[in-house]
Structures are given as C-alpha cells and as structure tokens.
Backbone atoms as SQL, in Angstrom:
CREATE TABLE atoms (id INTEGER PRIMARY KEY, chain TEXT, resi INTEGER, resn TEXT, atom TEXT, x REAL, y REAL, z REAL);
INSERT INTO atoms VALUES
  (1, 'A', 1, 'MET', 'N', 0.844, -1.167, 0.000),
  (2, 'A', 1, 'MET', 'CA', 0.000, 0.000, 0.000),
  (3, 'A', 1, 'MET', 'C', 0.898, 1.242, 0.000),
  (4, 'A', 2, 'ILE', 'N', 0.777, 2.034, -1.041),
  (5, 'A', 2, 'ILE', 'CA', 1.595, 3.234, -1.181),
  (6, 'A', 2, 'ILE', 'C', 0.682, 4.426, -1.409),
  (7, 'A', 3, 'ASP', 'N', 0.872, 5.469, -0.634),
  (8, 'A', 3, 'ASP', 'CA', 0.142, 6.719, -0.840),
  (9, 'A', 3, 'ASP', 'C', 0.884, 7.608, -1.831),
  (10, 'A', 4, 'ILE', 'N', 2.151, 7.862, -1.540),
  (11, 'A', 4, 'ILE', 'CA', 2.974, 8.743, -2.366),
  (12, 'A', 4, 'ILE', 'C', 4.298, 8.047, -2.641),
  (13, 'A', 5, 'LEU', 'N', 4.736, 8.119, -3.880),
  (14, 'A', 5, 'LEU', 'CA', 6.023, 7.540, -4.271),
  (15, 'A', 5, 'LEU', 'C', 6.856, 8.620, -4.945),
  (16, 'A', 6, 'ILE', 'N', 8.103, 8.718, -4.546),
  (17, 'A', 6, 'ILE', 'CA', 9.052, 9.610, -5.211),
  (18, 'A', 6, 'ILE', 'C', 9.926, 8.704, -6.076),
  (19, 'A', 7, 'SER', 'N', 9.870, 8.935, -7.404),
  (20, 'A', 7, 'SER', 'CA', 10.637, 8.084, -8.318),
  (21, 'A', 7, 'SER', 'C', 11.832, 8.831, -8.892),
  (22, 'A', 8, 'GLU', 'N', 12.607, 8.135, -9.619),
  (23, 'A', 8, 'GLU', 'CA', 13.836, 8.592, -10.283),
  (24, 'A', 8, 'GLU', 'C', 14.969, 8.612, -9.259),
  (25, 'A', 9, 'PRO', 'N', 16.172, 8.397, -9.727),
  (26, 'A', 9, 'PRO', 'CA', 17.296, 8.322, -8.788),
  (27, 'A', 9, 'PRO', 'C', 17.646, 9.678, -8.175),
  (28, 'A', 10, 'PHE', 'N', 18.156, 9.619, -6.962),
  (29, 'A', 10, 'PHE', 'CA', 18.687, 10.805, -6.311),
  (30, 'A', 10, 'PHE', 'C', 20.018, 11.135, -6.967),
  (31, 'A', 11, 'ILE', 'N', 20.162, 12.381, -7.410),
  (32, 'A', 11, 'ILE', 'CA', 21.413, 12.825, -8.025),
  (33, 'A', 11, 'ILE', 'C', 21.941, 13.979, -7.182),
  (34, 'A', 12, 'GLU', 'N', 23.009, 13.715, -6.469),
  (35, 'A', 12, 'GLU', 'CA', 23.527, 14.669, -5.498),
  (36, 'A', 12, 'GLU', 'C', 23.917, 16.002, -6.129),
  (37, 'A', 13, 'SER', 'N', 24.334, 15.996, -7.385),
  (38, 'A', 13, 'SER', 'CA', 24.781, 17.240, -8.031),
  (39, 'A', 13, 'SER', 'C', 23.618, 18.143, -8.450),
  (40, 'A', 14, 'LEU', 'N', 22.398, 17.627, -8.443),
  (41, 'A', 14, 'LEU', 'CA', 21.231, 18.449, -8.801),
  (42, 'A', 14, 'LEU', 'C', 20.693, 19.160, -7.562),
  (43, 'A', 15, 'PRO', 'N', 20.112, 20.336, -7.751),
  (44, 'A', 15, 'PRO', 'CA', 19.597, 21.077, -6.588),
  (45, 'A', 15, 'PRO', 'C', 18.370, 20.402, -5.969),
  (46, 'A', 16, 'PRO', 'N', 18.189, 20.557, -4.659),
  (47, 'A', 16, 'PRO', 'CA', 17.001, 20.040, -3.980),
  (48, 'A', 16, 'PRO', 'C', 15.978, 21.145, -3.741),
  (49, 'A', 17, 'ASN', 'N', 15.411, 21.709, -4.811),
  (50, 'A', 17, 'ASN', 'CA', 14.491, 22.836, -4.659),
  (51, 'A', 17, 'ASN', 'C', 13.025, 22.434, -4.547),
  (52, 'A', 18, 'LYS', 'N', 12.647, 21.294, -5.089),
  (53, 'A', 18, 'LYS', 'CA', 11.240, 20.880, -5.076),
  (54, 'A', 18, 'LYS', 'C', 10.918, 20.137, -3.788),
  (55, 'A', 19, 'ILE', 'N', 9.708, 20.356, -3.284),
  (56, 'A', 19, 'ILE', 'CA', 9.341, 19.740, -2.008),
  (57, 'A', 19, 'ILE', 'C', 9.371, 18.221, -2.084),
  (58, 'A', 20, 'TRP', 'N', 9.766, 17.624, -0.965),
  (59, 'A', 20, 'TRP', 'CA', 9.766, 16.186, -0.714),
  (60, 'A', 20, 'TRP', 'C', 10.765, 15.415, -1.560),
  (61, 'A', 21, 'ARG', 'N', 11.676, 16.078, -2.241),
  (62, 'A', 21, 'ARG', 'CA', 12.635, 15.388, -3.099),
  (63, 'A', 21, 'ARG', 'C', 14.063, 15.744, -2.719),
  (64, 'A', 22, 'GLY', 'N', 14.939, 14.795, -2.915),
  (65, 'A', 22, 'GLY', 'CA', 16.353, 15.030, -2.650),
  (66, 'A', 22, 'GLY', 'C', 17.045, 15.724, -3.794),
  (67, 'A', 23, 'SER', 'N', 16.546, 15.547, -5.021),
  (68, 'A', 23, 'SER', 'CA', 17.072, 16.241, -6.196),
  (69, 'A', 23, 'SER', 'C', 15.915, 16.531, -7.147),
  (70, 'A', 24, 'ASP', 'N', 16.046, 17.616, -7.899),
  (71, 'A', 24, 'ASP', 'CA', 14.922, 18.112, -8.696),
  (72, 'A', 24, 'ASP', 'C', 14.499, 17.207, -9.852),
  (73, 'A', 25, 'ASN', 'N', 15.285, 16.206, -10.203),
  (74, 'A', 25, 'ASN', 'CA', 14.890, 15.288, -11.271),
  (75, 'A', 25, 'ASN', 'C', 13.826, 14.291, -10.806),
  (76, 'A', 26, 'GLN', 'N', 13.640, 14.165, -9.511),
  (77, 'A', 26, 'GLN', 'CA', 12.702, 13.178, -8.978),
  (78, 'A', 26, 'GLN', 'C', 11.261, 13.631, -9.182),
  (79, 'A', 27, 'LYS', 'N', 10.365, 12.647, -9.327),
  (80, 'A', 27, 'LYS', 'CA', 8.956, 12.920, -9.597),
  (81, 'A', 27, 'LYS', 'C', 8.079, 12.415, -8.459),
  (82, 'A', 28, 'VAL', 'N', 6.971, 13.128, -8.210),
  (83, 'A', 28, 'VAL', 'CA', 5.998, 12.738, -7.188),
  (84, 'A', 28, 'VAL', 'C', 4.848, 12.018, -7.873),
  (85, 'A', 29, 'HIS', 'N', 4.475, 10.857, -7.340),
  (86, 'A', 29, 'HIS', 'CA', 3.333, 10.091, -7.846),
  (87, 'A', 29, 'HIS', 'C', 2.360, 9.868, -6.692),
  (88, 'A', 30, 'LEU', 'N', 1.123, 10.274, -6.871),
  (89, 'A', 30, 'LEU', 'CA', 0.073, 10.060, -5.864),
  (90, 'A', 30, 'LEU', 'C', -0.726, 8.831, -6.274),
  (91, 'A', 31, 'PHE', 'N', -0.814, 7.851, -5.384),
  (92, 'A', 31, 'PHE', 'CA', -1.496, 6.602, -5.722),
  (93, 'A', 31, 'PHE', 'C', -2.855, 6.440, -5.052),
  (94, 'A', 32, 'SER', 'N', -2.920, 6.723, -3.770),
  (95, 'A', 32, 'SER', 'CA', -4.174, 6.450, -3.062),
  (96, 'A', 32, 'SER', 'C', -5.175, 7.580, -3.279),
  (97, 'A', 33, 'ASN', 'N', -6.443, 7.236, -3.185),
  (98, 'A', 33, 'ASN', 'CA', -7.497, 8.249, -3.288),
  (99, 'A', 33, 'ASN', 'C', -7.370, 9.292, -2.186),
  (100, 'A', 34, 'ARG', 'N', -6.924, 8.849, -1.013),
  (101, 'A', 34, 'ARG', 'CA', -6.756, 9.767, 0.121),
  (102, 'A', 34, 'ARG', 'C', -5.746, 10.861, -0.214),
  (103, 'A', 35, 'THR', 'N', -4.603, 10.503, -0.775),
  (104, 'A', 35, 'THR', 'CA', -3.604, 11.529, -1.092),
  (105, 'A', 35, 'THR', 'C', -3.994, 12.347, -2.317),
  (106, 'A', 36, 'LYS', 'N', -4.659, 11.738, -3.270),
  (107, 'A', 36, 'LYS', 'CA', -5.128, 12.506, -4.434),
  (108, 'A', 36, 'LYS', 'C', -6.108, 13.581, -3.993),
  (109, 'A', 37, 'GLU', 'N', -6.978, 13.234, -3.060),
  (110, 'A', 37, 'GLU', 'CA', -7.949, 14.207, -2.548),
  (111, 'A', 37, 'GLU', 'C', -7.255, 15.288, -1.717),
  (112, 'A', 38, 'ARG', 'N', -6.328, 14.884, -0.863),
  (113, 'A', 38, 'ARG', 'CA', -5.640, 15.821, 0.030),
  (114, 'A', 38, 'ARG', 'C', -4.823, 16.857, -0.743),
  (115, 'A', 39, 'TYR', 'N', -4.198, 16.444, -1.846),
  (116, 'A', 39, 'TYR', 'CA', -3.291, 17.338, -2.574),
  (117, 'A', 39, 'TYR', 'C', -3.809, 17.752, -3.947),
  (118, 'A', 40, 'LYS', 'N', -5.107, 17.627, -4.179),
  (119, 'A', 40, 'LYS', 'CA', -5.659, 17.932, -5.502),
  (120, 'A', 40, 'LYS', 'C', -5.530, 19.405, -5.890),
  (121, 'A', 41, 'VAL', 'N', -5.489, 20.297, -4.940),
  (122, 'A', 41, 'VAL', 'CA', -5.412, 21.729, -5.261),
  (123, 'A', 41, 'VAL', 'C', -3.972, 22.240, -5.303),
  (124, 'A', 42, 'ARG', 'N', -3.021, 21.375, -5.045),
  (125, 'A', 42, 'ARG', 'CA', -1.611, 21.791, -5.057),
  (126, 'A', 42, 'ARG', 'C', -0.895, 21.184, -6.252),
  (127, 'A', 43, 'ASN', 'N', -0.024, 21.960, -6.872),
  (128, 'A', 43, 'ASN', 'CA', 0.817, 21.444, -7.944),
  (129, 'A', 43, 'ASN', 'C', 2.162, 21.060, -7.322),
  (130, 'A', 44, 'LEU', 'N', 2.267, 19.816, -6.882),
  (131, 'A', 44, 'LEU', 'CA', 3.440, 19.368, -6.148),
  (132, 'A', 44, 'LEU', 'C', 4.694, 19.353, -7.011),
  (133, 'A', 45, 'ASP', 'N', 4.529, 19.282, -8.337),
  (134, 'A', 45, 'ASP', 'CA', 5.702, 19.238, -9.198),
  (135, 'A', 45, 'ASP', 'C', 6.383, 20.594, -9.308),
  (136, 'A', 46, 'SER', 'N', 5.653, 21.663, -9.062),
  (137, 'A', 46, 'SER', 'CA', 6.266, 22.986, -9.168),
  (138, 'A', 46, 'SER', 'C', 6.446, 23.669, -7.810),
  (139, 'A', 47, 'GLU', 'N', 5.958, 23.039, -6.753),
  (140, 'A', 47, 'GLU', 'CA', 6.053, 23.652, -5.428),
  (141, 'A', 47, 'GLU', 'C', 7.492, 23.609, -4.926),
  (142, 'A', 48, 'ILE', 'N', 7.975, 24.752, -4.504),
  (143, 'A', 48, 'ILE', 'CA', 9.360, 24.892, -4.072),
  (144, 'A', 48, 'ILE', 'C', 9.478, 24.594, -2.583),
  (145, 'A', 49, 'CYS', 'N', 10.588, 23.970, -2.229),
  (146, 'A', 49, 'CYS', 'CA', 10.864, 23.632, -0.839),
  (147, 'A', 49, 'CYS', 'C', 11.357, 24.864, -0.096),
  (148, 'A', 50, 'ASP', 'N', 10.785, 25.102, 1.051),
  (149, 'A', 50, 'ASP', 'CA', 11.270, 26.150, 1.953),
  (150, 'A', 50, 'ASP', 'C', 12.403, 25.524, 2.757),
  (151, 'A', 51, 'ASP', 'N', 13.627, 25.964, 2.525),
  (152, 'A', 51, 'ASP', 'CA', 14.794, 25.336, 3.150),
  (153, 'A', 51, 'ASP', 'C', 14.729, 25.337, 4.666),
  (154, 'A', 52, 'SER', 'N', 13.991, 26.270, 5.237),
  (155, 'A', 52, 'SER', 'CA', 13.894, 26.294, 6.695),
  (156, 'A', 52, 'SER', 'C', 12.957, 25.201, 7.205),
  (157, 'A', 53, 'LEU', 'N', 12.144, 24.616, 6.311),
  (158, 'A', 53, 'LEU', 'CA', 11.220, 23.538, 6.678),
  (159, 'A', 53, 'LEU', 'C', 11.433, 22.341, 5.747),
  (160, 'A', 54, 'PRO', 'N', 12.522, 21.563, 5.943),
  (161, 'A', 54, 'PRO', 'CA', 12.799, 20.464, 5.023),
  (162, 'A', 54, 'PRO', 'C', 11.826, 19.301, 5.128),
  (163, 'A', 55, 'ILE', 'N', 11.089, 19.235, 6.241),
  (164, 'A', 55, 'ILE', 'CA', 10.070, 18.196, 6.353),
  (165, 'A', 55, 'ILE', 'C', 8.740, 18.843, 6.710),
  (166, 'A', 56, 'GLN', 'N', 7.691, 18.155, 6.326),
  (167, 'A', 56, 'GLN', 'CA', 6.338, 18.607, 6.647),
  (168, 'A', 56, 'GLN', 'C', 5.734, 17.556, 7.556),
  (169, 'A', 57, 'ILE', 'N', 5.123, 17.986, 8.642),
  (170, 'A', 57, 'ILE', 'CA', 4.481, 17.066, 9.584),
  (171, 'A', 57, 'ILE', 'C', 3.022, 17.434, 9.679),
  (172, 'A', 58, 'GLU', 'N', 2.162, 16.449, 9.445),
  (173, 'A', 58, 'GLU', 'CA', 0.722, 16.654, 9.565),
  (174, 'A', 58, 'GLU', 'C', 0.166, 15.637, 10.543),
  (175, 'A', 59, 'VAL', 'N', -0.753, 16.084, 11.372),
  (176, 'A', 59, 'VAL', 'CA', -1.438, 15.202, 12.302),
  (177, 'A', 59, 'VAL', 'C', -2.882, 15.129, 11.874),
  (178, 'A', 60, 'SER', 'N', -3.373, 13.918, 11.661),
  (179, 'A', 60, 'SER', 'CA', -4.739, 13.710, 11.217),
  (180, 'A', 60, 'SER', 'C', -5.311, 12.512, 11.960),
  (181, 'A', 61, 'ASN', 'N', -6.369, 12.755, 12.728),
  (182, 'A', 61, 'ASN', 'CA', -6.968, 11.713, 13.566),
  (183, 'A', 61, 'ASN', 'C', -5.890, 11.117, 14.464),
  (184, 'A', 62, 'ASN', 'N', -5.629, 9.832, 14.331),
  (185, 'A', 62, 'ASN', 'CA', -4.622, 9.176, 15.166),
  (186, 'A', 62, 'ASN', 'C', -3.341, 8.887, 14.402),
  (187, 'A', 63, 'SER', 'N', -3.098, 9.619, 13.325),
  (188, 'A', 63, 'SER', 'CA', -1.925, 9.363, 12.499),
  (189, 'A', 63, 'SER', 'C', -1.040, 10.597, 12.403),
  (190, 'A', 64, 'ILE', 'N', 0.244, 10.356, 12.274),
  (191, 'A', 64, 'ILE', 'CA', 1.208, 11.417, 12.042),
  (192, 'A', 64, 'ILE', 'C', 1.859, 11.131, 10.699),
  (193, 'A', 65, 'PHE', 'N', 1.839, 12.118, 9.810),
  (194, 'A', 65, 'PHE', 'CA', 2.444, 11.983, 8.490),
  (195, 'A', 65, 'PHE', 'C', 3.694, 12.847, 8.455),
  (196, 'A', 66, 'ILE', 'N', 4.828, 12.229, 8.128),
  (197, 'A', 66, 'ILE', 'CA', 6.081, 12.961, 7.977),
  (198, 'A', 66, 'ILE', 'C', 6.479, 12.851, 6.519),
  (199, 'A', 67, 'MET', 'N', 6.576, 14.008, 5.862),
  (200, 'A', 67, 'MET', 'CA', 6.889, 14.031, 4.442),
  (201, 'A', 67, 'MET', 'C', 8.106, 14.900, 4.215),
  (202, 'A', 68, 'GLY', 'N', 8.901, 14.522, 3.271),
  (203, 'A', 68, 'GLY', 'CA', 10.080, 15.301, 2.938),
  (204, 'A', 68, 'GLY', 'C', 11.345, 14.545, 3.252),
  (205, 'A', 69, 'ILE', 'N', 12.411, 15.254, 3.195),
  (206, 'A', 69, 'ILE', 'CA', 13.717, 14.651, 3.430),
  (207, 'A', 69, 'ILE', 'C', 14.292, 15.261, 4.695),
  (208, 'A', 70, 'PRO', 'N', 14.252, 14.509, 5.788),
  (209, 'A', 70, 'PRO', 'CA', 14.722, 15.066, 7.052),
  (210, 'A', 70, 'PRO', 'C', 16.235, 15.272, 7.051),
  (211, 'A', 71, 'ARG', 'N', 16.634, 16.328, 7.719),
  (212, 'A', 71, 'ARG', 'CA', 18.056, 16.526, 7.950),
  (213, 'A', 71, 'ARG', 'C', 18.458, 15.642, 9.124),
  (214, 'A', 72, 'ARG', 'N', 19.735, 15.500, 9.326),
  (215, 'A', 72, 'ARG', 'CA', 20.206, 14.713, 10.471),
  (216, 'A', 72, 'ARG', 'C', 19.647, 15.300, 11.757),
  (217, 'A', 73, 'ARG', 'N', 19.248, 14.458, 12.621),
  (218, 'A', 73, 'ARG', 'CA', 18.700, 14.798, 13.943),
  (219, 'A', 73, 'ARG', 'C', 17.268, 15.299, 13.919),
  (220, 'A', 74, 'ASP', 'N', 16.670, 15.536, 12.730),
  (221, 'A', 74, 'ASP', 'CA', 15.284, 16.007, 12.680),
  (222, 'A', 74, 'ASP', 'C', 14.319, 15.001, 13.300),
  (223, 'A', 75, 'LEU', 'N', 14.463, 13.725, 12.948),
  (224, 'A', 75, 'LEU', 'CA', 13.528, 12.720, 13.464),
  (225, 'A', 75, 'LEU', 'C', 13.703, 12.526, 14.969),
  (226, 'A', 76, 'LYS', 'N', 14.928, 12.687, 15.456),
  (227, 'A', 76, 'LYS', 'CA', 15.152, 12.605, 16.895),
  (228, 'A', 76, 'LYS', 'C', 14.393, 13.734, 17.599),
  (229, 'A', 77, 'LYS', 'N', 14.426, 14.933, 17.014),
  (230, 'A', 77, 'LYS', 'CA', 13.693, 16.068, 17.582),
  (231, 'A', 77, 'LYS', 'C', 12.190, 15.823, 17.547),
  (232, 'A', 78, 'VAL', 'N', 11.697, 15.237, 16.445),
  (233, 'A', 78, 'VAL', 'CA', 10.271, 14.931, 16.330),
  (234, 'A', 78, 'VAL', 'C', 9.861, 13.943, 17.419),
  (235, 'A', 79, 'LYS', 'N', 10.670, 12.910, 17.644),
  (236, 'A', 79, 'LYS', 'CA', 10.370, 11.931, 18.693),
  (237, 'A', 79, 'LYS', 'C', 10.302, 12.595, 20.061),
  (238, 'A', 80, 'GLN', 'N', 11.211, 13.501, 20.344),
  (239, 'A', 80, 'GLN', 'CA', 11.213, 14.194, 21.638),
  (240, 'A', 80, 'GLN', 'C', 9.937, 15.007, 21.814),
  (241, 'A', 81, 'ILE', 'N', 9.519, 15.704, 20.774),
  (242, 'A', 81, 'ILE', 'CA', 8.293, 16.512, 20.840),
  (243, 'A', 81, 'ILE', 'C', 7.078, 15.622, 21.062),
  (244, 'A', 82, 'ILE', 'N', 7.026, 14.505, 20.338),
  (245, 'A', 82, 'ILE', 'CA', 5.897, 13.574, 20.466),
  (246, 'A', 82, 'ILE', 'C', 5.831, 13.007, 21.882),
  (247, 'A', 83, 'ARG', 'N', 6.963, 12.616, 22.417),
  (248, 'A', 83, 'ARG', 'CA', 6.989, 12.060, 23.775),
  (249, 'A', 83, 'ARG', 'C', 6.548, 13.089, 24.812),
  (250, 'A', 84, 'LYS', 'N', 6.936, 14.349, 24.624),
  (251, 'A', 84, 'LYS', 'CA', 6.530, 15.399, 25.554),
  (252, 'A', 84, 'LYS', 'C', 5.018, 15.563, 25.551),
  (253, 'A', 85, 'LYS', 'N', 4.390, 15.305, 24.429),
  (254, 'A', 85, 'LYS', 'CA', 2.934, 15.415, 24.330),
  (255, 'A', 85, 'LYS', 'C', 2.250, 14.114, 24.746),
  (256, 'A', 86, 'GLU', 'N', 3.050, 13.178, 25.261),
  (257, 'A', 86, 'GLU', 'CA', 2.567, 11.891, 25.772),
  (258, 'A', 86, 'GLU', 'C', 1.860, 11.058, 24.708),
  (259, 'A', 87, 'ILE', 'N', 2.385, 11.112, 23.500),
  (260, 'A', 87, 'ILE', 'CA', 1.891, 10.262, 22.414),
  (261, 'A', 87, 'ILE', 'C', 2.774, 9.034, 22.363),
  (262, 'A', 88, 'LYS', 'N', 2.171, 7.868, 22.309),
  (263, 'A', 88, 'LYS', 'CA', 2.920, 6.623, 22.321),
  (264, 'A', 88, 'LYS', 'C', 3.538, 6.371, 20.944),
  (265, 'A', 89, 'ILE', 'N', 4.830, 6.058, 20.926),
  (266, 'A', 89, 'ILE', 'CA', 5.546, 5.724, 19.691),
  (267, 'A', 89, 'ILE', 'C', 5.783, 4.225, 19.694),
  (268, 'A', 90, 'TRP', 'N', 5.375, 3.559, 18.641),
  (269, 'A', 90, 'TRP', 'CA', 5.552, 2.114, 18.558),
  (270, 'A', 90, 'TRP', 'C', 6.872, 1.782, 17.917);
C-alpha cells in the first residue's frame, strides 16, 4: 500500500528545490485516493521547498504523516516533541 512515491534516482549534483525530493529530477506520484484528494489543489511538481522547513508534519486523527527529506537529527527532535505530548511511539 503506497500513498505517495518519489521516483527517479537521487542525483547529489542536482539542486534540492522541489518539495519532498532530494534532487529536482525526482517525480511525485500520488497513488491512493486519500492523497489525491488531500493534494488535488496543489501542484506538487512545481512547489518549491522552503529550506527552513525540510520536512512537513501533519497530524490527522490518530496518524502522524512525515513528508520530505529530514536533515540529520530532525527525526530525533520529532520523537522528543511527540513524547513530551505523551503520544505513544511504537
């Protein structure tokens, strides 16, 4: 089960300007109806990454969605924040 797939190889020499991709040659594919509905009004192929926010975190019902390419230590920081809010991490 795949919601979103980023295809094409990561090429370190290419810039990482587009959201959720490590290099601009990569493509975003939306597979599930849930993600197609959620992102139908956004053009993800042309949306530029805000370097100050390399990952996007969304909370919906009982799920946490982490999208993008985390920098080192980002996920450790996310875990600390989640634990402070007393959310159980499996």
